[in-house]
C-alpha positions as CSV (number, residue, x, y, z in Angstrom):
1,M,-29.2,14.7,-38.5
2,S,-28.1,16.5,-35.3
3,Q,-30.7,15.1,-33.0
4,F,-29.5,11.6,-33.8
5,E,-25.8,12.2,-33.3
6,I,-23.7,11.2,-30.3
7,L,-20.0,11.1,-29.5
8,P,-18.8,12.6,-32.8
9,L,-15.2,12.4,-31.8
10,V,-15.4,8.9,-30.6
11,E,-16.8,7.8,-33.9
12,K,-13.6,8.8,-35.7
13,Y,-11.4,6.4,-33.8
14,Y,-12.2,2.7,-33.8
15,P,-10.5,1.7,-30.5
16,A,-12.2,4.4,-28.5
17,K,-15.5,3.7,-30.3
18,L,-15.2,0.0,-29.4
19,F,-14.4,0.7,-25.8
20,V,-17.3,3.1,-25.4
21,K,-19.7,0.7,-27.2
22,I,-18.8,-2.2,-24.8
23,F,-19.0,0.1,-21.7
24,V,-22.4,1.5,-22.7
25,W,-23.7,-2.0,-23.6
26,V,-22.8,-3.3,-20.2
27,I,-24.5,-0.4,-18.4
28,C,-27.6,-0.8,-20.6
29,K,-27.7,-4.6,-19.9
30,V,-27.5,-4.0,-16.2
31,L,-30.3,-1.4,-16.3
32,R,-32.4,-3.7,-18.4
33,Y,-32.1,-6.7,-16.0
34,K,-32.9,-4.4,-13.1
35,R,-36.1,-3.4,-14.9
36,V,-37.1,-7.1,-15.2
37,F,-37.8,-7.2,-11.5
38,A,-39.9,-4.1,-11.3
39,K,-42.1,-4.2,-14.4
40,S,-45.2,-2.0,-14.6
41,N,-48.5,-3.6,-15.6
42,T,-50.7,-0.5,-15.7
43,G,-51.7,-0.6,-19.3
44,H,-50.4,2.9,-19.8
45,V,-48.6,3.7,-23.1
46,S,-46.1,6.6,-23.3
47,I,-44.8,8.0,-26.6
48,I,-41.5,9.9,-26.2
49,A,-41.1,12.6,-28.9
50,L,-38.4,15.0,-27.7
51,H,-37.9,17.0,-30.9
52,K,-37.9,20.5,-32.3
53,I,-41.0,21.6,-34.1
54,G,-40.3,20.2,-37.6
55,D,-39.6,16.7,-36.4
56,S,-42.4,16.8,-33.9
57,I,-44.8,17.3,-36.8
58,F,-43.1,14.5,-38.7
59,T,-43.8,12.1,-35.8
60,T,-47.6,12.8,-35.8
61,H,-48.2,10.1,-38.5
62,A,-46.5,7.5,-36.4
63,I,-48.2,8.6,-33.3
64,K,-51.6,8.3,-35.0
65,K,-50.9,4.7,-35.8
66,I,-49.8,4.0,-32.2
67,I,-53.0,5.6,-30.8
68,E,-55.2,3.6,-33.2
69,F,-53.4,0.3,-32.2
70,H,-53.7,1.0,-28.5
71,Q,-57.2,2.6,-28.5
72,D,-58.2,0.7,-25.4
73,K,-55.3,2.1,-23.3
74,I,-54.4,5.3,-21.6
75,I,-51.8,7.1,-23.8
76,S,-49.4,10.0,-23.0
77,I,-47.1,11.9,-25.3
78,I,-43.9,13.2,-23.7
79,C,-42.4,16.2,-25.4
80,F,-40.7,19.5,-24.9
81,P,-42.9,22.5,-23.8
82,E,-42.6,24.3,-27.1
83,T,-44.1,21.5,-29.1
84,K,-47.1,20.8,-26.7
85,T,-49.4,22.9,-28.8
86,I,-48.6,20.9,-31.9
87,F,-49.5,17.6,-30.3
88,K,-52.6,19.1,-28.6
89,I,-53.9,20.2,-32.1
90,A,-53.1,16.8,-33.6
91,F,-54.4,14.7,-30.7
92,P,-56.8,16.8,-28.5
93,S,-57.9,13.8,-26.4
94,I,-54.4,12.6,-25.5
95,E,-52.5,13.6,-22.4
96,I,-49.5,15.7,-23.2
97,V,-46.6,15.6,-20.7
98,T,-43.8,18.1,-21.0
99,I,-40.2,17.9,-19.9
100,P,-38.3,21.3,-19.9
101,H,-34.9,21.4,-21.6
102,N,-33.2,22.3,-18.4
103,L,-34.0,18.9,-17.0
104,F,-31.4,17.5,-19.4
105,W,-27.8,18.0,-18.5
106,K,-26.0,19.9,-21.3
107,S,-29.3,19.5,-23.2
108,R,-28.6,15.8,-23.7
109,I,-28.5,13.7,-20.6
110,A,-31.7,13.1,-18.6
111,T,-31.4,14.2,-15.0
112,R,-33.2,12.5,-12.1
113,R,-36.0,15.1,-12.3
114,A,-36.5,14.3,-16.0
115,K,-36.6,10.5,-15.3
116,K,-39.1,11.2,-12.5
117,V,-41.5,12.8,-15.0
118,L,-41.5,9.5,-17.0
119,L,-41.7,7.3,-14.0
120,Q,-44.8,9.2,-12.9
121,T,-46.7,8.1,-16.0
122,H,-46.3,4.4,-14.8
123,S,-45.9,3.3,-18.3
124,E,-46.3,-0.3,-19.2
125,I,-45.3,0.3,-22.9
126,I,-43.0,3.0,-24.2
127,Y,-42.5,4.0,-27.8
128,D,-39.2,6.0,-28.3
129,L,-39.6,8.1,-31.4
130,T,-36.6,10.3,-30.4
131,G,-33.7,8.0,-31.0
132,A,-31.1,10.0,-29.3
133,I,-29.1,10.1,-26.0
134,T,-31.8,12.2,-24.5
135,S,-34.4,9.5,-24.8
136,A,-31.9,6.7,-24.0
137,T,-30.9,8.2,-20.7
138,L,-34.6,9.0,-20.0
139,I,-35.8,5.4,-20.4
140,A,-32.8,3.8,-18.7
141,S,-34.5,3.7,-15.3
142,S,-38.0,3.0,-16.7
143,R,-40.1,0.2,-15.2
144,A,-41.9,-0.3,-18.5
145,K,-42.7,-3.9,-19.4
146,K,-41.9,-3.2,-23.0
147,I,-39.9,-0.6,-24.7
148,V,-40.1,-0.1,-28.5
149,G,-37.8,2.3,-30.3
150,M,-34.9,3.3,-32.4
151,N,-31.5,4.6,-31.4
152,L,-27.8,4.2,-32.0
153,E,-26.5,0.7,-31.5
154,Y,-24.8,1.7,-28.2
155,F,-28.3,1.7,-26.6
156,K,-29.8,-1.4,-28.2
157,P,-30.0,-3.4,-24.9
158,L,-32.4,-0.9,-23.5
159,Y,-35.1,-1.9,-26.0
160,D,-37.3,-5.0,-26.2
161,N,-38.1,-4.1,-29.9
162,Y,-35.2,-2.2,-31.4
163,I,-34.5,-0.9,-34.9
164,P,-31.4,1.1,-36.1
165,I,-32.0,4.6,-37.4
166,R,-32.3,4.5,-41.1
167,K,-30.4,7.0,-43.3
168,S,-32.7,7.3,-46.2
169,P,-35.7,9.6,-46.9
170,H,-38.1,10.7,-45.7
171,L,-37.7,11.6,-42.0
172,I,-41.3,10.6,-41.5
173,D,-40.2,7.0,-42.5
174,I,-37.7,6.9,-39.7
175,Y,-40.5,7.3,-37.1
176,M,-42.8,4.9,-39.0
177,D,-40.1,2.2,-38.7
178,V,-40.6,2.2,-35.0
179,V,-44.3,1.6,-35.4
180,R,-43.8,-1.1,-38.0
181,M,-42.1,-3.3,-35.4
182,V,-45.4,-3.7,-33.5
183,V,-48.2,-2.4,-35.7
184,P,-49.1,-3.9,-39.1
185,I,-49.3,-0.7,-41.1
186,G,-48.0,-1.6,-44.6
187,D,-45.9,0.6,-46.9
188,N,-48.4,2.5,-48.9
189,L,-49.0,5.4,-46.5
190,D,-50.2,8.9,-47.1
191,Y,-48.1,11.5,-45.4
192,E,-50.0,14.5,-46.8
193,F,-51.8,16.9,-44.4
194,P,-55.1,17.9,-46.0
195,L,-55.4,21.4,-47.6
196,K,-57.7,23.6,-45.6
197,P,-58.6,26.6,-47.8
198,N,-59.8,29.9,-46.3
199,N,-60.8,33.3,-47.5
200,S,-57.5,35.0,-46.6
201,S,-55.2,36.6,-49.2
202,R,-52.3,37.1,-46.9
203,I,-48.9,35.7,-48.0
204,L,-46.6,35.3,-45.0
205,I,-42.8,35.5,-45.4
206,H,-40.8,34.0,-42.5
207,P,-37.1,34.7,-43.1
208,H,-35.6,32.6,-40.3
209,A,-34.5,29.0,-39.8
210,G,-32.9,26.7,-37.1
211,W,-29.5,28.0,-38.0
212,T,-28.0,30.7,-40.1
213,A,-26.7,28.5,-43.0
214,K,-30.3,27.5,-43.8
215,E,-31.4,31.2,-44.2
216,W,-31.6,32.7,-47.6
217,G,-31.2,36.2,-46.1
218,I,-33.4,39.0,-44.9
219,D,-32.1,41.3,-47.7
220,K,-33.2,38.9,-50.4
221,Y,-36.5,38.3,-48.8
222,F,-37.1,42.0,-48.6
223,E,-36.3,42.4,-52.3
224,L,-38.6,39.4,-53.1
225,A,-41.4,40.9,-51.1
226,K,-41.1,44.2,-53.0
227,K,-41.4,42.4,-56.3
228,L,-44.4,40.5,-55.1
229,L,-46.2,43.5,-53.6
230,P,-47.8,45.0,-56.7
231,Q,-49.7,41.7,-57.2
232,Y,-50.0,40.1,-53.8
233,N,-50.9,40.9,-50.2
234,V,-47.4,40.2,-48.7
235,E,-46.6,40.4,-45.0
236,F,-43.6,39.4,-42.8
237,I,-43.7,37.3,-39.6
238,I,-40.8,36.9,-37.3
239,E,-40.0,36.0,-33.7
240,T,-39.9,38.9,-31.3
241,N,-36.5,40.8,-31.4
242,S,-35.1,38.4,-34.0
243,L,-34.1,41.3,-36.3
244,P,-32.2,44.5,-35.6
245,A,-34.4,47.5,-35.1
246,E,-33.2,49.3,-38.2
247,I,-34.1,46.3,-40.4
248,R,-37.5,46.0,-38.7
249,N,-38.2,49.7,-39.3
250,E,-37.2,49.4,-43.0
251,I,-39.6,46.5,-43.5
252,Q,-42.4,48.2,-41.7
253,K,-42.2,51.2,-44.1
254,K,-43.6,48.9,-46.8
255,F,-45.1,45.8,-45.2
256,K,-47.1,44.7,-42.2
257,L,-44.7,42.9,-39.8
258,T,-45.9,40.6,-37.1
259,E,-43.6,39.6,-34.2
260,T,-44.7,36.5,-32.4
261,K,-43.7,35.6,-28.8
262,S,-44.7,31.9,-28.8
263,V,-45.5,28.9,-31.0
264,E,-49.2,29.6,-30.2
265,E,-49.0,33.1,-31.7
266,L,-47.2,31.7,-34.8
267,I,-49.9,29.1,-35.3
268,E,-52.7,31.6,-35.0
269,N,-51.1,33.8,-37.7
270,I,-50.4,30.9,-40.0
271,R,-54.0,29.8,-39.7
272,D,-55.1,33.1,-41.2
273,C,-52.9,33.1,-44.3
274,A,-53.3,31.9,-47.9
275,A,-49.7,30.8,-48.4
276,F,-46.4,30.6,-46.4
277,I,-42.9,31.3,-47.8
278,G,-39.8,30.5,-45.8
279,N,-36.6,28.5,-45.5
280,D,-36.3,24.8,-44.5
281,S,-37.7,25.4,-41.0
282,G,-40.2,24.3,-38.4
283,S,-42.5,27.2,-39.4
284,V,-42.9,25.8,-42.9
285,H,-43.9,22.5,-41.5
286,I,-46.4,24.2,-39.1
287,A,-48.0,25.8,-42.2
288,S,-48.2,22.4,-43.9
289,F,-49.6,20.8,-40.7
290,L,-52.3,23.5,-40.6
291,G,-53.2,22.8,-44.3
292,R,-51.7,25.9,-45.8
293,Q,-49.8,26.1,-49.1
294,T,-46.0,26.4,-48.7
295,F,-43.0,27.5,-50.7
296,A,-39.7,26.6,-49.1
297,I,-36.1,27.5,-49.9
298,Y,-33.5,24.8,-49.3
299,G,-29.7,25.1,-49.3
300,P,-27.4,22.8,-47.1
301,T,-30.3,20.4,-46.4
302,N,-31.8,17.9,-48.8
303,P,-35.5,18.5,-49.5
304,K,-36.0,14.7,-50.2
305,Y,-35.6,14.2,-46.5
306,C,-37.9,16.9,-45.1
307,R,-40.1,18.4,-47.7
308,P,-43.8,18.8,-46.9
309,F,-45.9,16.2,-48.8
310,G,-48.6,17.2,-51.2
311,N,-49.1,18.9,-54.6
312,Y,-49.8,22.3,-52.9
313,H,-46.2,22.6,-51.6
314,S,-43.2,23.7,-53.6
315,T,-39.5,23.9,-53.0
316,I,-36.4,25.4,-54.6
317,R,-32.7,25.2,-54.1
318,H,-29.5,26.2,-56.0
319,E,-27.4,23.1,-56.3
320,V,-23.6,23.5,-56.0
321,S,-20.9,20.8,-56.0
322,C,-21.3,20.1,-52.3
323,S,-25.1,20.1,-52.2
324,P,-26.4,16.9,-50.6
325,V,-27.8,14.5,-53.2
326,I,-28.0,11.2,-51.3
327,E,-27.4,12.4,-47.7
328,N,-29.7,14.5,-45.6
329,Y,-27.1,17.3,-44.9
330,C,-24.1,18.6,-46.8
331,F,-20.7,17.6,-45.5
332,T,-20.2,20.9,-43.7
333,D,-22.6,19.8,-41.0
334,A,-25.6,21.3,-42.8
335,G,-23.7,24.5,-43.4
336,R,-22.7,25.2,-39.8
337,K,-19.0,24.8,-40.8
338,C,-19.4,26.2,-44.4
339,P,-17.0,29.0,-45.3
340,S,-19.0,30.4,-48.2
341,F,-22.7,29.5,-48.2
342,D,-22.7,29.4,-52.0
343,C,-25.9,27.4,-52.2
344,M,-27.8,30.2,-50.6
345,K,-25.8,33.2,-51.9
346,L,-26.1,32.1,-55.6
347,L,-29.8,31.6,-55.5
348,K,-31.1,34.9,-57.1
349,V,-34.1,36.9,-56.2
350,E,-35.4,36.8,-59.8
351,T,-35.2,33.0,-59.8
352,V,-37.2,32.6,-56.6
353,Y,-39.6,35.3,-57.7
354,D,-40.4,33.5,-60.9
355,A,-40.9,30.2,-59.2
356,I,-43.1,31.7,-56.5
357,V,-45.3,33.5,-59.0
358,D,-45.8,30.2,-60.9
359,F,-46.6,28.5,-57.6
360,L,-49.1,31.1,-56.5
361,K,-50.8,31.1,-59.9
362,K,-51.0,27.3,-59.8
363,E,-52.5,27.4,-56.3
364,R,-54.9,30.2,-57.5
365,I,-53.8,32.6,-54.8
366,F,-54.5,36.2,-55.6
367,S,-54.6,39.5,-53.7
C-alpha cells in the first residue's frame, strides 16, 4: 500500500538497505534517549491519522477503542485538512488538529512547522495509526512519555510499543493491531457501519478514483446509467472540473450532474441518496460510513483488503492472470505501471448492469 512504502529503490539492494537501516536506527535511538529527559506528563492523548479519505474511515474503529480506553483524558486526532470532517462526524466531542500537506517536505518528511503542531498538543501518549515516514518524522521530536504505533522496522526505536505493519486483510485490522498492544479488545469485532435508511430514491454514480487505473471509465458508466435510467433515478456526482466540458455536457443531456468543491459537499450529497455506485475509492467508503448501500467496482486492488463491511454492500471485478489474490495490489503498483488495464477494460457494461440490478432489487431500492 502506497502510504506504507518507503525507500523503494533501497529495498532492492541488501547492502544499501542494511546501511540505511543501521543509520536510521542510530538516529531514532538518539532521538528517543533525548526524549527521555523531556517527557510530558499532561495526560493528553494524541492520535496521528495522516491518511486519505478511505484509510481515515478505516481508522475510526481503532480510534473509537482508544477513546473508550482513555475516556478520562483529553484526546486529539491529528489529520490532514480534507479528512477533518470525517473525524468530526465520527467523534464530535474530540478535538481535531489538522496539519496541511505543505508542511511535509515532498509530502513525506515532517518539517519543523509540522512538528510544532504536534508539540503544541503537549501529548503524554501518542498513538501512531499512520505507519509511514510522515508520522515517523513527525513524532521524532515528540516529548510524549509513551508512543504506541506501527511502522517499518527502520523506525522501531521511536516507539515504546511497536508492531510491524501486517500484510493481510483487512486494512482495518492493521489499525486495530496498534490498539491491541494497549487495549484488551479481543478478535471478534464488528467493522460494519449501521445502515441508515432514508426516503431518497437517488442512485449516485461517482466515476473517479485515487488514480486512473482504478477507474472503470466514464464512457462505461455513462452506458450503465442509460441502461438503469428507465427503472431508476440515476444521477452523476463528480469533483468540480474533473471531466472535460464536452463530456459533462453530454451527461447533462440525460442526467442530473452535481459537481462538488469539497468533502463537505460530497458528504451532504451522499447523505441524500439511496445507493452509491463507484470504483474502489474514498467516496465509496464515505457512503458506507454514512450508512448508505454501495456497489463498488474493483480492478488492480483486492476487495478483501478494503471492501466495506455489511450485507448491504456489493463488489465486482473481472479477474485476469495478474489480479491480486493474496496481495493488496497487483504487481504493477496497483495498475499505475500497467500497460493494458485488462481487469477494467474486460469488465463489460452488461455484466455490471446485471449485478447492480440484482443488488438494487435485494436492497429494495426503487425509483
